[in-house]
N, C-alpha and C positions, 0 to 999 in steps of 0.2 A: 585943478585945485585939489589938494589932498588935506584932509583934516585928521588930526591925531588926538585921541582922547584917552588919558590915563585913568585908571581906577585901581582900587585895592589898597590904597594907602590907609594909614591909621596909626593908632597907638598900640605898641606891643612892648612887653617886658624883655629885658636882655636875655638872650638865649632863645627867644621865640622865633617865629617864622611869619612871613607875609608873602603873598603872591600878587604881584602887580600885573595889570593887563594894559595893553595899548591897542586900541581899536582904530583902524584906519578906514576912512570912507572918502567918497568923492571920486574924482577922476583918476583912478588908479590903472594906469596902462603900462607902467614900467616895472621892471624887476629890480626894485630898490632894496638896498641894504638898510638895516635898522640898528639902532643902538639906544642905550640908556646912559644918561648923565645925571648928576646930582649936584645940588648946591646947598651947602650948610650956611647958617647965618654968619655973616661977616667974612665969608670965604668965596673964592672963585669957583665957578662951575668946573666940575671934574668928570672925567670919563669913568664909566663903570664897566660897561660891557657892550659888545656889538655882535651882530650876526649877519651873514650874507643871505641873499634871497633864498637859496635852496638849502640853507642850513649846512652848507659844506664846510664852513669855517666860522669859528667863534673866537672872540678876543676878550680877555678879562684884565681889568686892573689888578695889580698884585694884592691889594688889600681886600679883594673879594674872592680870590681864587680858593676853591674848596668850600665856599659858603653859598655863593650865588650861582644860579644857572639860568642862562638865557635860552629861549626857544621861540618858535613862531609857527603859526598855522596859517598858511597862505590861503587855504580854502575859506577861512573865517576872517581873513585880513586882520589878524590879531597877533601881537607879540606879547610874550610873557617874561616876567622876571621872578623866579623863585628865590626867595631870600631866606636862608636858614642861619641859625646861630647869630642872630642879630646882636649888634653891639651899640652902646650909646653913641659912639662916633659915626654910626650909620645914619643918624638923624639928619634929615635933609629933605628938600623938595626934589623929587625924582621926576625927570623929564624923559619922554621918549622922543626919538628923532628918526628921520628917514632921509635917504638921499643916496648919493653915489660917491662915497668918500674914497679917496686914495689912502688917507691916513685915518684909521677908524677911531683914534683917540683924540681927534681934534674937532671941537664942536663946530668950528667954522666950515668944516667940510660937509655938513649936513644942511639940507634945504628946508625940510619940514619939521616943525616942532609942536609938541603938545603944550598944554598950559601947566602941567605938572601936578603931582599928587604928593601930599605931605606924608612923610614917614617919620614917626617919632618913637624912639626906643628909650625906654626908661631904665634906670639902674636900680 
């Protein structure tokens, strides 16, 4: 069993920055990949970014390229999402996920999920 817990969400003004963390605990024996998804009110959950176990590959949705950066520290069992130049349309609940996806941008490819952290960007 793997537990994922997000933190770092909150309220920020447009143009500001936030750093989200996702801490993994439990029975972690596999070299899993991880990713971030988000869901805004009234909309479907969408892919944000993903990273492989050894950080050898990253993937970003077009709408966050150049603004968001994903990273991970396996020694701390923690993944991070640095979000800069935030926009009101970034407002959503952000979820971290882990698993062994073949398609990094498909939520159903992931096995473990956190409960989410709210990010609100005001204009």
